[in-house]
N, C-alpha and C positions, 0 to 999 in steps of 0.2 A: 459680178457676183463671185465671191471666193468660196470655193466649196472645200472644206478643211479635212474632212474623213470620208473614209469609204462608206461608212454607215449613212451619211448624208446622201451620197450617191444612190445606194440602194433604197432610201426612202423616197427620193425624187423619182425613180424608176418605178417603184412599186405602187405608190399612191401619192402623186404630186400634190393634190389639193391638200392633203393632210400633212405629207412629209415636208413641205416647204416651211410651214409654220412651227412644226416641232423642231426641225434642224436648227432654224433661227433661235428658238428659245434655248436649245442646248449649245448655242455658240458654234455649231458645226458649219454654219453658213453665215457670212458677213457681206455687206455690201463692199463691192470692189472699189468704187470710187463714188462719191456722194454719199447720200444717207439712205435709211431704210425705205423712206418715202419714194425716192427717185428709182430705187431698184425695183419696188413693187410696181410703180407706175409703168415702168419699161415693160415689165411682164404683163401688165394689164394691155397695154397698147398693142403688144405682140399678139395677145389672144383675140384683140379686136380685128387685127389685120390678117393674121394667118390661121385663125380658128384654133381649136383644140386638138392635141394629138390624139390619133384613133385609140390608143390605150385609155387615155383619159376619158374619151367619149364612152368606152365601154364601162369604166367606173362610174360614170354619171348614170348610165342606164340601170346599173345595179342599186345605186342610191335612190333612184326614181321607183324601183320596185320595192324598195324597203321603207318608203317614206310614210306608209300608213302605220307601219310597225313602230317606226322611230317617233310618231307623233301620237301614240296612245297616251294622251295626257289625262288620266283619271285623277282624282282630287289629291290622293297621296302622292302620286308621281309629280304632279303639278307643284305641290308644295316642296318636294325635293329639289326640282329643277329651279324654282324661284330661289330658294336657299343658296344653291350653287353659286349665283352671281350677285344677289341684291343683299345678302347677310355678310358681305365682306366689310372689313373695317371702315366704319363711316369716315374716318379721316381722309381715305382715298377719294370718296365723292365729295368731300368738303373742298378738297384742294383742286379738283377737276371741274366741277360743275358750277353753275351760277349759285347767287346767294340763296335762291329758293329750291335748289336742288332738283331743278327740272331734268330728269334723265330722259329726254325724248327731243324729237325735232324741233327746233326753234323756228321762228317765222321772220324772214328777212325781206318785207316788202320793199325797202328802199335798197338794201345790200350792204350798207356799211355800219349797220348797227353793232353795238356791243353785245356780248353774250346776255347780259342782264336785260338790255332793251328788247332783244329778239325773242327771249323767253317771256317776257310780259307781253309783248304783241302777240305771241302764240296763245296765251291764256285768253286775252281780249278777243283774239280772232275766233277761237272756239266758242267763247261764250256769246258771242254775237250770233252764232248758228244755233244755239240752244234757245234763243229768244226768251230769256228770263225776263218777261214783260210785267212782271208784279213780284213784290217781295213774299216770302213764305213758301215758295215752291220747293217741294221735295225733290231732292236730286240724288241719284245713286251714281257713285264715282267708281267703276269697276276697274281695279289695278291702280290704286290711288298714289303709290309711291310713298314719298315722304309728305304728302298731304298739301303740296302747294296750289294745286288746282282747286281742291275742295276749300281751302281757306280763302282763296282768291274769289270764288263764286259767293261765298257766305259774306264776306266783308264788302265786296263791291256791288253785289246784287240782292243781298239780304236772303239768299237761298238757304234752306235747311238741307245739308249734305251729309250722306253716310258714305264714307270711303271704305272699300274692301281691298284688303291685301293678303297675300300668303306669306309675307316676310315678317317675322317677328322683330327684327331689327327695325324696319320701316314702321311698323305699327307703333313701337315705343317712341320713336322719333316723332310721329305724326301727332300722336296724342300730346306729347309735351310741347308741341308748337301750337296746337290748339289751346292749351292751357295759358301758354305765354302770351298769346294774342288775345285773350279774353273771349274766345268763341266757342268754348265748350258747350254753350246752350244751344248752338247752331250746328256745330260740326261733330260728328262722331266717327270713330274709326273701329273697324272690326276685322279680326283675323278669321276671314270667312271666304270660301270658294263662292264664285258667283252663282254656281248652280244651286246653291243652298238658299238663296235670297227668295222671299215670297211675297213681301209687302208691296202693294201698288206705289208708283212714284210717277211725278210729273215729268221727270227729264232724267235720262241716262246718259252719261258721259264715260268713255274709256279711251285713255290716251297711251299709246305705247304697250298695251297689254294683249291686243288681238293676235299678235306675232307668237304668243305662248298658248294660244287656245289649242291648236293642233287641227289638221284638215278633217279629222275624224269627228270632231266636236263642233264644226261650224253651225250645223243645224240645231244642235243643242243651245248654242250661244244666241242665235237669232231668234229661235224660239222663246227663250227665256226673257229675251228684251221685250218681244211682243207681249208676252203673258204678264209682265210687271208694269208695263206702260199704261197709264190711264188712257182714256179714250182720246184726248186731245194732247197726248204726250208727244215728246221729241227726243230723239237719241242722236248722238254725235259720236262716231267712231273714228279714231285718228290712228293709223298704222302704217308700218313700212310695206312697200309693195315692189313688184317687179314689172317692168314695162314690156319684157319680151315673152310673156306667157308663163304658164305653170313650170316649175322646176323643182329643185331639192336644195336643202340646206347644204352649204360648204362643210365637209365633214370635220375640219378644224374648228370651225365657229361652234358646231354642234356638240364636239367633244370638250372643249375648254371654256367656252363663253356661255351660250345658251342652248343647254341641252333640251331637246323637245321643241325647240323654236324653228319657226318657218315664216317667211315673208311671202305672202301669196299675191299672185295676180289679181288684179280687180275682177277679171272675168271669172276666177274661182269663187269670189266672195258674192258677186251679184247673182250668180246661178243658184246660190242658196237662199239669198234674200228674197228673190222672186217666189220661192216656194213657201216662205215664211208667213206671208199675209202682210208683210210690212211695205210701206210706200218707200222708195228711194227719191227723196225730194231734192237732193244737191249732192254732187260729186265734185270735188276739187283735188287736182293733182299738184303736189309741191315737188318741184323737180330737184333744183340744187340746194334747197334749204337745209337739208340734213348734212349734205357735204360741208357747208359752211359751218354747221353747229359742230361737227367732228373735228373740223380744222381747229376751231378755238378749244375745244376740249383737249386735243393732242397738244396744243401749244401749252396749255396750262399743266397738263401731266408732264411734259418735258421740263418745264421750269421747276417742277417740285420733284423730279425723278430721285434725286440723291435722297430726299426726305422718305419718299415711298419705298425706296430699297431697304430702308432701315425698319419700315413696318413689316415687309415682306421679305424679298430676297432679289437677287439679280435676275433670276429665271422668271420670276412672276413679273417683273418690269418688262422684261423683253416679250412676254406674252401679251401683256396688256398694250404695249407700243405695236406690236404687230396687229393687234385687234383693231386699234384706232386707225392705223394706217390702212389696212385692207377694207375696213368699213367705209371710210371716206372715199376711197377709190372706187368702191362698189357703186356709189352715187355718182361719181364723176365719170367713170368710164364704162360700167358694167350694167347700166339699165336699172338700177334701183332707183326708187322714188318713195315719197309718201302719198298716201291718199287720205282723204276725209270724206266720210260717207255720212249724209244727214238722213235720218229715217223717221217716219211717223206711222202712227197706227190707222189715223183717220186721214182721208184724203183732203179735208178742208182745214186741217190743224194749223196750217201756216198761211201767210199772205201769199197772194198769187205770183207776185214778183219778189226777186231776192234782193231788192233795194234795202229792205228793212236790216239785213246784215251789216251793210256798209253804214247806214245811219247810226245803228247801235255802236259799231266800232268806233266811228268818228267822234260820236258824242262822248263816249268814254275816254278817248284819247284827249279830247278838250278839257274834260273834268280833271284828268290827271295832270295835265299842263297847267291848268289853273292852280291845281294844289300845290305846285312848285313854286308859284308866285307869292310875293308878299301881299298884305291887304291893298296897298295903294296900287300895285300893277294889276292885281285882279279886278278891282273896281274899274280901272282905266280900260281893261279888256272888255268887262262887261258893258260899259258905255259905248265902246267902239262897236261891239257886236250888235247892240240894240239900235245904234245909229244906222248901221248897215242894213239891218233887217227893215228899219223904217224906210230907208231909201228904196230898198227893193219893192216894198208893199206900195209905196207911192208911184214908183215907175210902173208897176203892174196896173193900178188903178188908171193912171194916165193912159196906158195903152188900151184898156178896156173901154174907157170913154171915148177915146179916139176911134175906135172900132165901131162904137154905137153911132157917132157922128156920121161915119162914112156910110154905114147901113142907112141912117135916116135920109142922107143926101140921095 
């Protein structure tokens, strides 16, 4: 690492968690050999092996004491925080994200999926946990982004979806997408804080928004979900978490990327859910999926860096590059992960075993694959599937009749 100025040394001494990123943004620190990823990766490995410097531990304690104040995200402050990051030039996200503009952890069950494939599988995976078993179900999408999840649930499952956002840029884009897709009669988007929603719904989904709620407002969030869910309702919350227990937000991330944001440990969330009256019916931990997502975002960002530098400037590009690198390594080295929490109001709202999730997911994947085929290939696949099912039924019948004969003997 090349430290080019005396100010960079002071920054690293007085507040290293903030100073490293700021010094890189200002060109006062450069990778000595290799690139930024290798430099930050080495620092992360050193932290894992040698621990944090005593002075930085003191700074961490101060951040811990301040975290309730830093995360007082009342409605007006939440809207300002969202605008800080999500109301950036739309071309930035178009060049970096997948075609559907999914700005949250993708799902890589195999591991070699493209970004588009992994984001589609993420939507399908979440939909399977919502158990949209009939068309016309009312779904509330809290933190709907650019509308991709809402449009998917309406198109693929016949759901009636209302998406809530605090970003004016996202609202305009989401409404335009619903109109272009001919789904305006099934999907609506509103510039509304979740705390202001009052109408009962069958399902609640929230993807990548809970990190912006703030620890002071967890009770309000889950109480709101319980109050708006119908008696047989289901909710699915997808968020970033940490495996090493409660902590505080990195000060550089809090200042430049996600003000008011925090990724909670599952223990911090469940302790509130337990008091809300909701049932926790399923928990899944996605470990390296976000690391793989960020790797693909970073690759696309770097390929379009010169274009993005014209939209903003070199300092902005260095800031965003540092954010993507640091975030990816947080998932690879520093104990970050994603969790998905399925919740119900009624203990009997869902089947007793979770097989239905896998069944729905596989059925939807088969339908999507069939849609890619021509009519001849699709007909051939149906015949082959019907023959397989016929053979399986015949085999079961033979086994049953064999069993009856054995019992008779």
